[in-house]
N, CA, C and O atoms as a Tripos MOL2 file, in Angstrom:
@<TRIPOS>MOLECULE
protein
  260   259    65     0     0
PROTEIN
NO_CHARGES

@<TRIPOS>ATOM
      1 N         127.2020  131.4220   90.4000 N.3       1 MET1
      2 CA        128.2930  131.0760   91.2850 C.3       1 MET1
      3 C         127.8150  131.3010   92.7190 C.2       1 MET1
      4 O         127.2200  132.3330   93.0290 O.2       1 MET1
      5 N         128.0780  130.3270   93.5880 N.am      2 ASN2
      6 CA        127.6430  130.4650   94.9780 C.3       2 ASN2
      7 C         128.8500  130.7680   95.8860 C.2       2 ASN2
      8 O         129.9920  130.8130   95.4290 O.2       2 ASN2
      9 N         128.5680  130.9720   97.1670 N.am      3 ALA3
     10 CA        129.6140  131.3590   98.1160 C.3       3 ALA3
     11 C         130.7250  130.3130   98.2060 C.2       3 ALA3
     12 O         131.8910  130.6660   98.3830 O.2       3 ALA3
     13 N         130.3770  129.0280   98.0850 N.am      4 ALA4
     14 CA        131.3870  127.9670   98.1440 C.3       4 ALA4
     15 C         132.3330  128.0340   96.9490 C.2       4 ALA4
     16 O         133.5110  127.6970   97.0730 O.2       4 ALA4
     17 N         131.8330  128.4620   95.8040 N.am      5 GLU5
     18 CA        132.6710  128.5910   94.6210 C.3       5 GLU5
     19 C         133.5210  129.8590   94.6640 C.2       5 GLU5
     20 O         134.5800  129.9210   94.0400 O.2       5 GLU5
     21 N         133.0620  130.8580   95.3950 N.am      6 ILE6
     22 CA        133.7910  132.1180   95.5150 C.3       6 ILE6
     23 C         134.9370  131.9900   96.5210 C.2       6 ILE6
     24 O         135.9400  132.6950   96.4100 O.2       6 ILE6
     25 N         134.7960  131.1070   97.4850 N.am      7 LEU7
     26 CA        135.7830  130.9410   98.5500 C.3       7 LEU7
     27 C         137.2060  130.7090   98.0230 C.2       7 LEU7
     28 O         138.1250  131.3780   98.4950 O.2       7 LEU7
     29 N         137.4340  129.8000   97.0740 N.am      8 PRO8
     30 CA        138.8080  129.6330   96.5600 C.3       8 PRO8
     31 C         139.3440  130.8910   95.8760 C.2       8 PRO8
     32 O         140.5420  131.1710   95.9330 O.2       8 PRO8
     33 N         138.4580  131.6450   95.2310 N.am      9 LEU9
     34 CA        138.8840  132.8940   94.5950 C.3       9 LEU9
     35 C         139.3760  133.8800   95.6470 C.2       9 LEU9
     36 O         140.4120  134.5220   95.4740 O.2       9 LEU9
     37 N         138.6260  133.9930   96.7360 N.am     10 LEU10
     38 CA        139.0200  134.9120   97.8000 C.3      10 LEU10
     39 C         140.3010  134.4560   98.4880 C.2      10 LEU10
     40 O         141.1570  135.2790   98.8120 O.2      10 LEU10
     41 N         140.4390  133.1660   98.7110 N.am     11 ARG11
     42 CA        141.6680  132.6670   99.3350 C.3      11 ARG11
     43 C         142.8810  132.9780   98.4590 C.2      11 ARG11
     44 O         143.9340  133.3640   98.9670 O.2      11 ARG11
     45 N         142.7340  132.8120   97.1670 N.am     12 ASP12
     46 CA        143.8260  133.1380   96.2560 C.3      12 ASP12
     47 C         144.1130  134.6380   96.2780 C.2      12 ASP12
     48 O         145.2700  135.0530   96.3330 O.2      12 ASP12
     49 N         143.0630  135.4390   96.2360 N.am     13 LEU13
     50 CA        143.2280  136.8880   96.2920 C.3      13 LEU13
     51 C         143.9100  137.3110   97.5860 C.2      13 LEU13
     52 O         144.8350  138.1230   97.5600 O.2      13 LEU13
     53 N         143.4670  136.7760   98.7050 N.am     14 TYR14
     54 CA        144.0500  137.1300  100.0020 C.3      14 TYR14
     55 C         145.5150  136.6990  100.0850 C.2      14 TYR14
     56 O         146.3260  137.3940  100.6980 O.2      14 TYR14
     57 N         145.8630  135.5660   99.4800 N.am     15 SER15
     58 CA        147.2540  135.1210   99.5360 C.3      15 SER15
     59 C         148.1500  135.9920   98.6550 C.2      15 SER15
     60 O         149.3110  136.2280   98.9890 O.2      15 SER15
     61 N         147.6160  136.4640   97.5400 N.am     16 ARG16
     62 CA        148.4000  137.3160   96.6450 C.3      16 ARG16
     63 C         148.4430  138.7670   97.1140 C.2      16 ARG16
     64 O         149.4730  139.4330   97.0000 O.2      16 ARG16
     65 N         147.3250  139.2510   97.6390 N.am     17 LEU17
     66 CA        147.2030  140.6460   98.0830 C.3      17 LEU17
     67 C         146.6080  140.6780   99.4880 C.2      17 LEU17
     68 O         145.4120  140.9340   99.6320 O.2      17 LEU17
     69 N         147.4040  140.4250  100.5280 N.am     18 PRO18
     70 CA        146.8750  140.3380  101.8970 C.3      18 PRO18
     71 C         146.1500  141.6000  102.3570 C.2      18 PRO18
     72 O         145.3030  141.5330  103.2480 O.2      18 PRO18
     73 N         146.4680  142.7400  101.7670 N.am     19 GLU19
     74 CA        145.7820  143.9660  102.1710 C.3      19 GLU19
     75 C         144.3020  143.9780  101.7960 C.2      19 GLU19
     76 O         143.5530  144.8290  102.2780 O.2      19 GLU19
     77 N         143.8700  143.0490  100.9440 N.am     20 THR20
     78 CA        142.4650  142.9910  100.5460 C.3      20 THR20
     79 C         141.5790  142.3070  101.5910 C.2      20 THR20
     80 O         140.3560  142.3080  101.4530 O.2      20 THR20
     81 N         142.1730  141.7300  102.6240 N.am     21 VAL21
     82 CA        141.4030  141.0260  103.6570 C.3      21 VAL21
     83 C         140.3970  141.9650  104.3240 C.2      21 VAL21
     84 O         139.3280  141.5190  104.7390 O.2      21 VAL21
     85 N         140.7130  143.2280  104.4320 N.am     22 CYS22
     86 CA        139.8590  144.1900  105.1420 C.3      22 CYS22
     87 C         138.8040  144.8500  104.2590 C.2      22 CYS22
     88 O         138.0490  145.6940  104.7420 O.2      22 CYS22
     89 N         138.7330  144.4890  102.9830 N.am     23 LEU23
     90 CA        137.7930  145.1470  102.0770 C.3      23 LEU23
     91 C         136.3530  144.7010  102.3160 C.2      23 LEU23
     92 O         136.0950  143.5830  102.7630 O.2      23 LEU23
     93 N         135.4340  145.5940  102.0100 N.am     24 GLU24
     94 CA        134.0020  145.3050  102.0790 C.3      24 GLU24
     95 C         133.5930  144.4600  100.8680 C.2      24 GLU24
     96 O         134.3020  144.4470   99.8610 O.2      24 GLU24
     97 N         132.4470  143.7470  100.9530 N.am     25 PRO25
     98 CA        132.0070  142.9060   99.8260 C.3      25 PRO25
     99 C         131.9000  143.6530   98.4990 C.2      25 PRO25
    100 O         132.2720  143.1050   97.4610 O.2      25 PRO25
    101 N         131.4010  144.8870   98.5060 N.am     26 TRP26
    102 CA        131.2790  145.6170   97.2400 C.3      26 TRP26
    103 C         132.6510  145.9510   96.6590 C.2      26 TRP26
    104 O         132.8040  146.0300   95.4410 O.2      26 TRP26
    105 N         133.6490  146.1480   97.5250 N.am     27 GLU27
    106 CA        135.0060  146.3910   97.0480 C.3      27 GLU27
    107 C         135.6220  145.1090   96.5020 C.2      27 GLU27
    108 O         136.3090  145.1310   95.4810 O.2      27 GLU27
    109 N         135.3750  143.9980   97.1810 N.am     28 LEU28
    110 CA        135.8590  142.7060   96.7010 C.3      28 LEU28
    111 C         135.2210  142.3460   95.3610 C.2      28 LEU28
    112 O         135.8750  141.7750   94.4890 O.2      28 LEU28
    113 N         133.9510  142.6800   95.2040 N.am     29 GLN29
    114 CA        133.2410  142.4250   93.9530 C.3      29 GLN29
    115 C         133.9860  143.0850   92.7950 C.2      29 GLN29
    116 O         134.2130  142.4620   91.7580 O.2      29 GLN29
    117 N         134.3590  144.3300   92.9760 N.am     30 HIS30
    118 CA        135.0640  145.0640   91.9320 C.3      30 HIS30
    119 C         136.4720  144.5110   91.7060 C.2      30 HIS30
    120 O         136.8990  144.3590   90.5610 O.2      30 HIS30
    121 N         137.1930  144.2110   92.7850 N.am     31 ILE31
    122 CA        138.5560  143.6830   92.6860 C.3      31 ILE31
    123 C         138.5640  142.3410   91.9500 C.2      31 ILE31
    124 O         139.3720  142.1340   91.0450 O.2      31 ILE31
    125 N         137.6660  141.4320   92.3390 N.am     32 LEU32
    126 CA        137.6170  140.1110   91.6910 C.3      32 LEU32
    127 C         137.3430  140.2430   90.2030 C.2      32 LEU32
    128 O         137.9360  139.5280   89.3950 O.2      32 LEU32
    129 N         136.4500  141.1490   89.8350 N.am     33 TRP33
    130 CA        136.1160  141.3370   88.4290 C.3      33 TRP33
    131 C         137.2620  142.0020   87.6710 C.2      33 TRP33
    132 O         137.6310  141.5520   86.5870 O.2      33 TRP33
    133 N         137.8220  143.0640   88.2320 N.am     34 SER34
    134 CA        138.8510  143.8090   87.5130 C.3      34 SER34
    135 C         140.1690  143.0420   87.3970 C.2      34 SER34
    136 O         140.9330  143.2780   86.4610 O.2      34 SER34
    137 N         140.4470  142.1340   88.3250 N.am     35 LEU35
    138 CA        141.6610  141.3230   88.2280 C.3      35 LEU35
    139 C         141.4630  140.0510   87.4120 C.2      35 LEU35
    140 O         142.3980  139.2670   87.2510 O.2      35 LEU35
    141 N         140.2540  139.8400   86.8960 N.am     36 GLY36
    142 CA        139.9930  138.7060   86.0230 C.3      36 GLY36
    143 C         139.6900  137.3990   86.7270 C.2      36 GLY36
    144 O         139.7910  136.3370   86.1120 O.2      36 GLY36
    145 N         139.3210  137.4470   88.0040 N.am     37 TYR37
    146 CA        138.9560  136.2260   88.7130 C.3      37 TYR37
    147 C         137.5990  135.7010   88.2370 C.2      37 TYR37
    148 O         137.2960  134.5200   88.4050 O.2      37 TYR37
    149 N         136.7920  136.5690   87.6490 N.am     38 CYS38
    150 CA        135.4760  136.1710   87.1440 C.3      38 CYS38
    151 C         135.1460  137.0260   85.9300 C.2      38 CYS38
    152 O         135.6990  138.1120   85.7570 O.2      38 CYS38
    153 N         134.2450  136.5310   85.0910 N.am     39 GLU39
    154 CA        133.8790  137.2520   83.8740 C.3      39 GLU39
    155 C         132.7840  138.2860   84.1130 C.2      39 GLU39
    156 O         132.7240  139.2950   83.4110 O.2      39 GLU39
    157 N         131.9250  138.0490   85.0870 N.am     40 ASP40
    158 CA        130.8350  138.9670   85.4180 C.3      40 ASP40
    159 C         130.9530  139.3550   86.8800 C.2      40 ASP40
    160 O         131.6440  138.6960   87.6570 O.2      40 ASP40
    161 N         130.2710  140.4320   87.2460 N.am     41 LEU41
    162 CA        130.2500  140.8270   88.6530 C.3      41 LEU41
    163 C         129.4930  139.7730   89.4450 C.2      41 LEU41
    164 O         128.4100  139.3450   89.0470 O.2      41 LEU41
    165 N         130.0650  139.3590   90.5610 N.am     42 LEU42
    166 CA        129.4500  138.3460   91.4090 C.3      42 LEU42
    167 C         128.5000  139.0100   92.3890 C.2      42 LEU42
    168 O         128.5990  140.2110   92.6390 O.2      42 LEU42
    169 N         127.5780  138.2320   92.9440 N.am     43 ASP43
    170 CA        126.6150  138.7350   93.9080 C.3      43 ASP43
    171 C         127.3270  139.1810   95.1840 C.2      43 ASP43
    172 O         128.0980  138.4250   95.7750 O.2      43 ASP43
    173 N         127.0640  140.3940   95.5890 N.am     44 GLU44
    174 CA        127.7170  140.9860   96.7570 C.3      44 GLU44
    175 C         127.4330  140.2030   98.0380 C.2      44 GLU44
    176 O         128.3180  140.0600   98.8820 O.2      44 GLU44
    177 N         126.2250  139.7030   98.1910 N.am     45 GLY45
    178 CA        125.8640  138.9290   99.3740 C.3      45 GLY45
    179 C         126.6470  137.6370   99.4780 C.2      45 GLY45
    180 O         127.0790  137.2520  100.5640 O.2      45 GLY45
    181 N         126.8290  136.9700   98.3600 N.am     46 GLN46
    182 CA        127.5880  135.7270   98.3550 C.3      46 GLN46
    183 C         129.0700  135.9850   98.5830 C.2      46 GLN46
    184 O         129.7500  135.1840   99.2240 O.2      46 GLN46
    185 N         129.5690  137.0920   98.0670 N.am     47 ILE47
    186 CA        130.9570  137.4590   98.3240 C.3      47 ILE47
    187 C         131.1440  137.7230   99.8070 C.2      47 ILE47
    188 O         132.1380  137.3010  100.3980 O.2      47 ILE47
    189 N         130.1870  138.4230  100.4110 N.am     48 GLY48
    190 CA        130.2560  138.7070  101.8410 C.3      48 GLY48
    191 C         130.2710  137.4400  102.6780 C.2      48 GLY48
    192 O         131.0360  137.3350  103.6380 O.2      48 GLY48
    193 N         129.4300  136.4760  102.3190 N.am     49 ALA49
    194 CA        129.3830  135.2070  103.0550 C.3      49 ALA49
    195 C         130.7020  134.4400  102.9070 C.2      49 ALA49
    196 O         131.2230  133.8990  103.8830 O.2      49 ALA49
    197 N         131.2290  134.3990  101.7000 N.am     50 ALA50
    198 CA        132.4950  133.7040  101.4730 C.3      50 ALA50
    199 C         133.6480  134.4210  102.1690 C.2      50 ALA50
    200 O         134.5630  133.7740  102.6790 O.2      50 ALA50
    201 N         133.6110  135.7450  102.1920 N.am     51 ALA51
    202 CA        134.6740  136.5200  102.8500 C.3      51 ALA51
    203 C         134.6870  136.2430  104.3470 C.2      51 ALA51
    204 O         135.7590  136.1670  104.9480 O.2      51 ALA51
    205 N         133.5130  136.0910  104.9610 N.am     52 GLU52
    206 CA        133.4320  135.7640  106.3950 C.3      52 GLU52
    207 C         134.1430  134.4430  106.6810 C.2      52 GLU52
    208 O         134.8900  134.3280  107.6530 O.2      52 GLU52
    209 N         133.9040  133.4510  105.8280 N.am     53 VAL53
    210 CA        134.5360  132.1430  106.0060 C.3      53 VAL53
    211 C         136.0340  132.2500  105.7630 C.2      53 VAL53
    212 O         136.8330  131.7380  106.5480 O.2      53 VAL53
    213 N         136.4150  132.9140  104.6800 N.am     54 ALA54
    214 CA        137.8330  133.0300  104.3450 C.3      54 ALA54
    215 C         138.6040  133.7830  105.4250 C.2      54 ALA54
    216 O         139.7380  133.4210  105.7410 O.2      54 ALA54
    217 N         138.0120  134.8100  105.9860 N.am     55 ARG55
    218 CA        138.6740  135.5610  107.0570 C.3      55 ARG55
    219 C         138.7700  134.7260  108.3230 C.2      55 ARG55
    220 O         139.7380  134.8420  109.0740 O.2      55 ARG55
    221 N         137.7740  133.8860  108.5630 N.am     56 GLY56
    222 CA        137.7690  133.0490  109.7590 C.3      56 GLY56
    223 C         138.8420  131.9880  109.7550 C.2      56 GLY56
    224 O         139.4060  131.6740  110.8040 O.2      56 GLY56
    225 N         139.1360  131.4260  108.5890 N.am     57 ASP57
    226 CA        140.1550  130.3800  108.5250 C.3      57 ASP57
    227 C         141.4370  130.8660  107.8530 C.2      57 ASP57
    228 O         142.2750  130.0510  107.4670 O.2      57 ASP57
    229 N         141.6000  132.1560  107.7110 N.am     58 TRP58
    230 CA        142.7500  132.7300  107.0200 C.3      58 TRP58
    231 C         144.0890  132.2910  107.5790 C.2      58 TRP58
    232 O         144.9570  131.9180  106.7900 O.2      58 TRP58
    233 N         144.3220  132.3070  108.8990 N.am     59 PRO59
    234 CA        145.6410  131.9030  109.4040 C.3      59 PRO59
    235 C         146.0110  130.4520  109.0460 C.2      59 PRO59
    236 O         147.1780  130.1730  108.7700 O.2      59 PRO59
    237 N         145.0520  129.5390  109.0440 N.am     60 GLU60
    238 CA        145.3460  128.1450  108.7640 C.3      60 GLU60
    239 C         145.8020  127.9340  107.3160 C.2      60 GLU60
    240 O         146.8280  127.2940  107.0860 O.2      60 GLU60
    241 N         145.0690  128.4540  106.3520 N.am     61 TRP61
    242 CA        145.4740  128.2050  104.9710 C.3      61 TRP61
    243 C         146.6170  129.0980  104.5580 C.2      61 TRP61
    244 O         147.3000  128.7910  103.5810 O.2      61 TRP61
    245 N         146.8560  130.1930  105.2600 N.am     62 TRP62
    246 CA        147.9960  131.0440  104.9370 C.3      62 TRP62
    247 C         149.2960  130.3000  105.2630 C.2      62 TRP62
    248 O         150.2510  130.3480  104.4880 O.2      62 TRP62
    249 N         149.3290  129.6170  106.4000 N.am     63 ARG63
    250 CA        150.5400  128.8650  106.7940 C.3      63 ARG63
    251 C         150.7700  127.6740  105.8740 C.2      63 ARG63
    252 O         151.9140  127.2950  105.6250 O.2      63 ARG63
    253 N         149.6920  127.0810  105.3680 N.am     64 ALA64
    254 CA        149.8270  125.8940  104.5240 C.3      64 ALA64
    255 C         150.4190  126.2240  103.1680 C.2      64 ALA64
    256 O         151.0070  125.3500  102.5310 O.2      64 ALA64
    257 N         150.2840  127.4490  102.7110 N.am     65 ALA65
    258 CA        150.7650  127.8350  101.3730 C.3      65 ALA65
    259 C         152.2190  128.0500  101.3320 C.2      65 ALA65
    260 O         152.7660  128.3780  100.2790 O.2      65 ALA65
@<TRIPOS>BOND
     1     1     2 1
     2     2     3 1
     3     3     4 2
     4     3     5 am
     5     5     6 1
     6     6     7 1
     7     7     8 2
     8     7     9 am
     9     9    10 1
    10    10    11 1
    11    11    12 2
    12    11    13 am
    13    13    14 1
    14    14    15 1
    15    15    16 2
    16    15    17 am
    17    17    18 1
    18    18    19 1
    19    19    20 2
    20    19    21 am
    21    21    22 1
    22    22    23 1
    23    23    24 2
    24    23    25 am
    25    25    26 1
    26    26    27 1
    27    27    28 2
    28    27    29 am
    29    29    30 1
    30    30    31 1
    31    31    32 2
    32    31    33 am
    33    33    34 1
    34    34    35 1
    35    35    36 2
    36    35    37 am
    37    37    38 1
    38    38    39 1
    39    39    40 2
    40    39    41 am
    41    41    42 1
    42    42    43 1
    43    43    44 2
    44    43    45 am
    45    45    46 1
    46    46    47 1
    47    47    48 2
    48    47    49 am
    49    49    50 1
    50    50    51 1
    51    51    52 2
    52    51    53 am
    53    53    54 1
    54    54    55 1
    55    55    56 2
    56    55    57 am
    57    57    58 1
    58    58    59 1
    59    59    60 2
    60    59    61 am
    61    61    62 1
    62    62    63 1
    63    63    64 2
    64    63    65 am
    65    65    66 1
    66    66    67 1
    67    67    68 2
    68    67    69 am
    69    69    70 1
    70    70    71 1
    71    71    72 2
    72    71    73 am
    73    73    74 1
    74    74    75 1
    75    75    76 2
    76    75    77 am
    77    77    78 1
    78    78    79 1
    79    79    80 2
    80    79    81 am
    81    81    82 1
    82    82    83 1
    83    83    84 2
    84    83    85 am
    85    85    86 1
    86    86    87 1
    87    87    88 2
    88    87    89 am
    89    89    90 1
    90    90    91 1
    91    91    92 2
    92    91    93 am
    93    93    94 1
    94    94    95 1
    95    95    96 2
    96    95    97 am
    97    97    98 1
    98    98    99 1
    99    99   100 2
   100    99   101 am
   101   101   102 1
   102   102   103 1
   103   103   104 2
   104   103   105 am
   105   105   106 1
   106   106   107 1
   107   107   108 2
   108   107   109 am
   109   109   110 1
   110   110   111 1
   111   111   112 2
   112   111   113 am
   113   113   114 1
   114   114   115 1
   115   115   116 2
   116   115   117 am
   117   117   118 1
   118   118   119 1
   119   119   120 2
   120   119   121 am
   121   121   122 1
   122   122   123 1
   123   123   124 2
   124   123   125 am
   125   125   126 1
   126   126   127 1
   127   127   128 2
   128   127   129 am
   129   129   130 1
   130   130   131 1
   131   131   132 2
   132   131   133 am
   133   133   134 1
   134   134   135 1
   135   135   136 2
   136   135   137 am
   137   137   138 1
   138   138   139 1
   139   139   140 2
   140   139   141 am
   141   141   142 1
   142   142   143 1
   143   143   144 2
   144   143   145 am
   145   145   146 1
   146   146   147 1
   147   147   148 2
   148   147   149 am
   149   149   150 1
   150   150   151 1
   151   151   152 2
   152   151   153 am
   153   153   154 1
   154   154   155 1
   155   155   156 2
   156   155   157 am
   157   157   158 1
   158   158   159 1
   159   159   160 2
   160   159   161 am
   161   161   162 1
   162   162   163 1
   163   163   164 2
   164   163   165 am
   165   165   166 1
   166   166   167 1
   167   167   168 2
   168   167   169 am
   169   169   170 1
   170   170   171 1
   171   171   172 2
   172   171   173 am
   173   173   174 1
   174   174   175 1
   175   175   176 2
   176   175   177 am
   177   177   178 1
   178   178   179 1
   179   179   180 2
   180   179   181 am
   181   181   182 1
   182   182   183 1
   183   183   184 2
   184   183   185 am
   185   185   186 1
   186   186   187 1
   187   187   188 2
   188   187   189 am
   189   189   190 1
   190   190   191 1
   191   191   192 2
   192   191   193 am
   193   193   194 1
   194   194   195 1
   195   195   196 2
   196   195   197 am
   197   197   198 1
   198   198   199 1
   199   199   200 2
   200   199   201 am
   201   201   202 1
   202   202   203 1
   203   203   204 2
   204   203   205 am
   205   205   206 1
   206   206   207 1
   207   207   208 2
   208   207   209 am
   209   209   210 1
   210   210   211 1
   211   211   212 2
   212   211   213 am
   213   213   214 1
   214   214   215 1
   215   215   216 2
   216   215   217 am
   217   217   218 1
   218   218   219 1
   219   219   220 2
   220   219   221 am
   221   221   222 1
   222   222   223 1
   223   223   224 2
   224   223   225 am
   225   225   226 1
   226   226   227 1
   227   227   228 2
   228   227   229 am
   229   229   230 1
   230   230   231 1
   231   231   232 2
   232   231   233 am
   233   233   234 1
   234   234   235 1
   235   235   236 2
   236   235   237 am
   237   237   238 1
   238   238   239 1
   239   239   240 2
   240   239   241 am
   241   241   242 1
   242   242   243 1
   243   243   244 2
   244   243   245 am
   245   245   246 1
   246   246   247 1
   247   247   248 2
   248   247   249 am
   249   249   250 1
   250   250   251 1
   251   251   252 2
   252   251   253 am
   253   253   254 1
   254   254   255 1
   255   255   256 2
   256   255   257 am
   257   257   258 1
   258   258   259 1
   259   259   260 2
@<TRIPOS>SUBSTRUCTURE
     1 MET1         2 RESIDUE 1 A MET
     2 ASN2         6 RESIDUE 1 A ASN
     3 ALA3        10 RESIDUE 1 A ALA
     4 ALA4        14 RESIDUE 1 A ALA
     5 GLU5        18 RESIDUE 1 A GLU
     6 ILE6        22 RESIDUE 1 A ILE
     7 LEU7        26 RESIDUE 1 A LEU
     8 PRO8        30 RESIDUE 1 A PRO
     9 LEU9        34 RESIDUE 1 A LEU
    10 LEU10       38 RESIDUE 1 A LEU
    11 ARG11       42 RESIDUE 1 A ARG
    12 ASP12       46 RESIDUE 1 A ASP
    13 LEU13       50 RESIDUE 1 A LEU
    14 TYR14       54 RESIDUE 1 A TYR
    15 SER15       58 RESIDUE 1 A SER
    16 ARG16       62 RESIDUE 1 A ARG
    17 LEU17       66 RESIDUE 1 A LEU
    18 PRO18       70 RESIDUE 1 A PRO
    19 GLU19       74 RESIDUE 1 A GLU
    20 THR20       78 RESIDUE 1 A THR
    21 VAL21       82 RESIDUE 1 A VAL
    22 CYS22       86 RESIDUE 1 A CYS
    23 LEU23       90 RESIDUE 1 A LEU
    24 GLU24       94 RESIDUE 1 A GLU
    25 PRO25       98 RESIDUE 1 A PRO
    26 TRP26      102 RESIDUE 1 A TRP
    27 GLU27      106 RESIDUE 1 A GLU
    28 LEU28      110 RESIDUE 1 A LEU
    29 GLN29      114 RESIDUE 1 A GLN
    30 HIS30      118 RESIDUE 1 A HIS
    31 ILE31      122 RESIDUE 1 A ILE
    32 LEU32      126 RESIDUE 1 A LEU
    33 TRP33      130 RESIDUE 1 A TRP
    34 SER34      134 RESIDUE 1 A SER
    35 LEU35      138 RESIDUE 1 A LEU
    36 GLY36      142 RESIDUE 1 A GLY
    37 TYR37      146 RESIDUE 1 A TYR
    38 CYS38      150 RESIDUE 1 A CYS
    39 GLU39      154 RESIDUE 1 A GLU
    40 ASP40      158 RESIDUE 1 A ASP
    41 LEU41      162 RESIDUE 1 A LEU
    42 LEU42      166 RESIDUE 1 A LEU
    43 ASP43      170 RESIDUE 1 A ASP
    44 GLU44      174 RESIDUE 1 A GLU
    45 GLY45      178 RESIDUE 1 A GLY
    46 GLN46      182 RESIDUE 1 A GLN
    47 ILE47      186 RESIDUE 1 A ILE
    48 GLY48      190 RESIDUE 1 A GLY
    49 ALA49      194 RESIDUE 1 A ALA
    50 ALA50      198 RESIDUE 1 A ALA
    51 ALA51      202 RESIDUE 1 A ALA
    52 GLU52      206 RESIDUE 1 A GLU
    53 VAL53      210 RESIDUE 1 A VAL
    54 ALA54      214 RESIDUE 1 A ALA
    55 ARG55      218 RESIDUE 1 A ARG
    56 GLY56      222 RESIDUE 1 A GLY
    57 ASP57      226 RESIDUE 1 A ASP
    58 TRP58      230 RESIDUE 1 A TRP
    59 PRO59      234 RESIDUE 1 A PRO
    60 GLU60      238 RESIDUE 1 A GLU
    61 TRP61      242 RESIDUE 1 A TRP
    62 TRP62      246 RESIDUE 1 A TRP
    63 ARG63      250 RESIDUE 1 A ARG
    64 ALA64      254 RESIDUE 1 A ALA
    65 ALA65      258 RESIDUE 1 A ALA
């Protein structure tokens, strides 16, 4: 799974649990796995890259939902 595939997962997570926006990549890795967003632990670096994008455009997609 690459950062582009992780982005929708993070957007969904952020919309359901807005307090997760401030989490570090290793924390997001655990949250995504434990909440069932993925079957295996995802690469922390790719989560970090996707989180940067998701945080950057967060206000736009938050209003659209």
